[in-house]
C-alpha positions as CSV (number, residue, x, y, z in Angstrom):
1,M,17.7,55.4,-12.8
2,E,20.4,53.2,-12.0
3,K,18.7,50.7,-13.0
4,I,18.0,52.5,-16.3
5,L,21.7,53.4,-17.1
6,S,23.1,50.5,-16.4
7,R,20.4,48.2,-18.5
8,G,21.2,50.7,-21.3
9,L,25.5,50.4,-20.6
10,L,25.0,47.0,-20.6
11,V,23.0,47.0,-24.5
12,L,25.5,49.6,-25.1
13,Y,28.6,47.5,-24.0
14,L,27.0,44.6,-26.4
15,V,26.7,46.1,-29.2
16,I,29.8,47.6,-29.5
17,L,31.1,44.5,-28.2
18,I,30.0,43.2,-31.1
19,W,31.0,45.8,-33.1
20,L,34.7,45.4,-32.2
21,V,34.8,41.3,-32.2
22,L,32.8,41.3,-36.2
23,F,33.4,44.4,-37.7
24,K,36.5,45.7,-35.8
25,L,34.9,49.0,-35.1
26,Q,34.7,50.2,-39.1
27,Y,31.8,52.4,-39.3
28,N,31.4,51.0,-43.0
29,I,29.8,47.7,-42.2
30,L,29.5,45.9,-45.0
31,S,33.0,46.5,-46.4
32,V,33.8,43.9,-43.9
33,F,31.3,41.6,-45.5
34,H,33.8,42.1,-48.6
35,Y,36.9,39.5,-46.6
36,H,35.4,35.8,-47.6
37,H,38.6,34.2,-46.4
38,R,37.1,31.9,-44.3
39,S,39.1,30.0,-41.5
40,L,38.1,27.8,-39.0
41,N,40.4,26.4,-36.2
42,L,39.8,24.2,-33.4
43,I,43.0,23.7,-31.8
44,P,43.4,25.1,-28.3
45,F,46.0,28.0,-28.5
46,A,47.3,26.9,-32.0
47,G,47.0,29.6,-34.1
48,P,49.7,31.3,-36.1
49,S,49.5,34.3,-33.5
50,I,50.5,31.8,-30.7
51,I,52.8,30.0,-32.3
52,N,54.8,33.8,-33.8
53,G,54.7,34.3,-29.6
54,S,52.2,36.9,-29.9
55,F,50.0,36.6,-27.1
56,G,48.2,40.2,-27.5
57,E,45.0,39.4,-29.3
58,I,44.7,36.8,-26.3
59,R,44.9,39.4,-24.9
60,D,42.8,41.5,-26.0
61,N,39.8,38.9,-25.7
62,V,40.2,38.4,-21.9
63,I,39.9,41.9,-21.3
64,I,37.4,43.1,-23.8
65,F,35.2,40.9,-22.1
66,I,35.5,42.0,-18.8
67,P,33.1,44.6,-18.3
68,L,30.2,41.4,-19.6
69,G,30.7,40.2,-16.6
70,L,30.9,42.8,-14.3
71,L,27.6,44.2,-16.2
72,L,26.0,41.2,-15.8
73,N,26.8,40.6,-12.0
74,V,25.5,44.6,-11.8
75,N,21.9,44.2,-14.0
76,F,21.2,40.6,-13.0
77,K,21.8,40.4,-9.0
78,K,19.5,37.4,-8.9
79,V,20.9,35.1,-11.6
80,G,22.6,32.2,-10.6
81,F,26.4,32.4,-11.4
82,L,26.3,29.2,-13.9
83,L,24.1,31.0,-15.7
84,K,25.4,34.2,-16.0
85,F,28.4,32.0,-17.3
86,A,26.6,29.7,-19.5
87,F,25.4,33.4,-21.6
88,I,29.3,35.2,-21.9
89,L,30.3,31.0,-22.9
90,V,26.8,31.0,-25.5
91,L,27.8,34.7,-26.7
92,S,31.4,33.7,-27.1
93,I,30.2,30.9,-29.8
94,I,27.6,32.9,-31.2
95,I,30.0,35.4,-32.4
96,E,32.4,32.7,-33.5
97,L,29.4,30.6,-35.6
98,F,28.9,33.7,-37.0
99,Q,32.3,34.9,-37.9
100,F,32.6,31.4,-39.9
101,I,29.1,31.9,-41.8
102,S,29.7,34.9,-42.6
103,A,33.1,34.3,-43.4
104,I,34.2,37.9,-42.1
105,G,36.9,36.8,-39.9
106,A,38.6,33.8,-38.2
107,T,37.0,31.5,-36.4
108,D,39.4,30.3,-33.4
109,I,38.2,28.2,-30.0
110,T,41.3,30.2,-28.2
111,D,38.7,33.1,-28.9
112,V,35.8,31.3,-27.7
113,I,38.4,30.1,-24.5
114,T,39.5,33.4,-24.1
115,N,36.5,35.8,-24.1
116,T,34.8,33.0,-21.9
117,V,38.3,33.8,-19.5
118,G,37.8,36.9,-19.2
119,G,33.8,36.9,-18.8
120,F,34.4,34.7,-15.7
121,L,36.8,36.5,-14.6
122,G,34.6,40.3,-14.3
123,L,31.5,37.8,-12.8
124,E,34.7,37.1,-10.0
125,L,35.8,40.5,-9.8
126,Y,32.5,42.1,-8.9
127,V,31.8,39.0,-6.3
128,L,36.1,39.5,-4.6
129,S,34.7,42.7,-4.6
130,S,31.8,42.7,-3.0
131,K,32.7,41.9,0.1
132,Y,34.6,44.7,0.3
133,V,32.7,47.2,-1.1
134,N,28.3,48.2,-0.7
135,N,27.4,46.4,-3.7
136,K,25.4,49.8,-4.9
137,I,28.9,51.6,-4.2
138,L,29.9,49.3,-6.5
139,D,27.2,49.0,-9.3
140,R,27.3,53.2,-9.4
141,V,31.6,52.6,-10.2
142,I,30.9,49.9,-12.7
143,I,28.5,51.9,-14.1
144,F,29.9,55.4,-14.1
145,V,33.4,54.2,-15.0
146,G,31.2,52.4,-17.4
147,I,29.9,55.7,-18.9
148,L,33.5,57.0,-19.0
149,L,34.8,54.8,-20.8
150,L,32.0,54.7,-23.5
151,V,32.7,58.7,-24.0
152,L,36.2,57.9,-24.1
153,L,35.9,55.4,-26.9
154,L,33.4,57.6,-29.4
155,D,35.5,60.2,-28.8
156,Y,38.8,58.3,-30.0
157,R,36.4,56.9,-33.2
158,T,35.3,60.4,-33.9
159,H,38.7,61.9,-33.4
160,L,40.6,59.3,-35.5
161,R,37.8,59.9,-38.4
162,I,38.8,62.7,-38.6
163,N,42.0,63.3,-38.6
164,Y,42.5,60.6,-41.5
């Protein structure tokens, strides 16, 4: 049962991650495709928000990718660290390329870096925690917290849609 829950949570997390990063949690996904503004920044940490001193997007990118590292460790214990890390990096690159190709957002190397750092932190946080907490207990805590956060996100989105 735990395996089903953890795999399901990983799939739901990936769907929500893509929905968040690409479509900004909008219900009308087609409206995003009317954006038609293609932007590409290949200079790390040189985006307008960084130049203006706003590091919120960097922080957010790191934070939203931490669960990916955690969930990869919960679901794929026999897969090596480098392969999981490579998956996080490739996923981040694919998301940024999709944004550029479809012209639905700004493509930024900083996003690839910060997303990958977040996933790396999730991978390392799991490894560090497993030194002090039994893996079964750690997995159960991650699954429970993940499901709780998912329910809170869905409740929050439902609340926003009803009130506006």
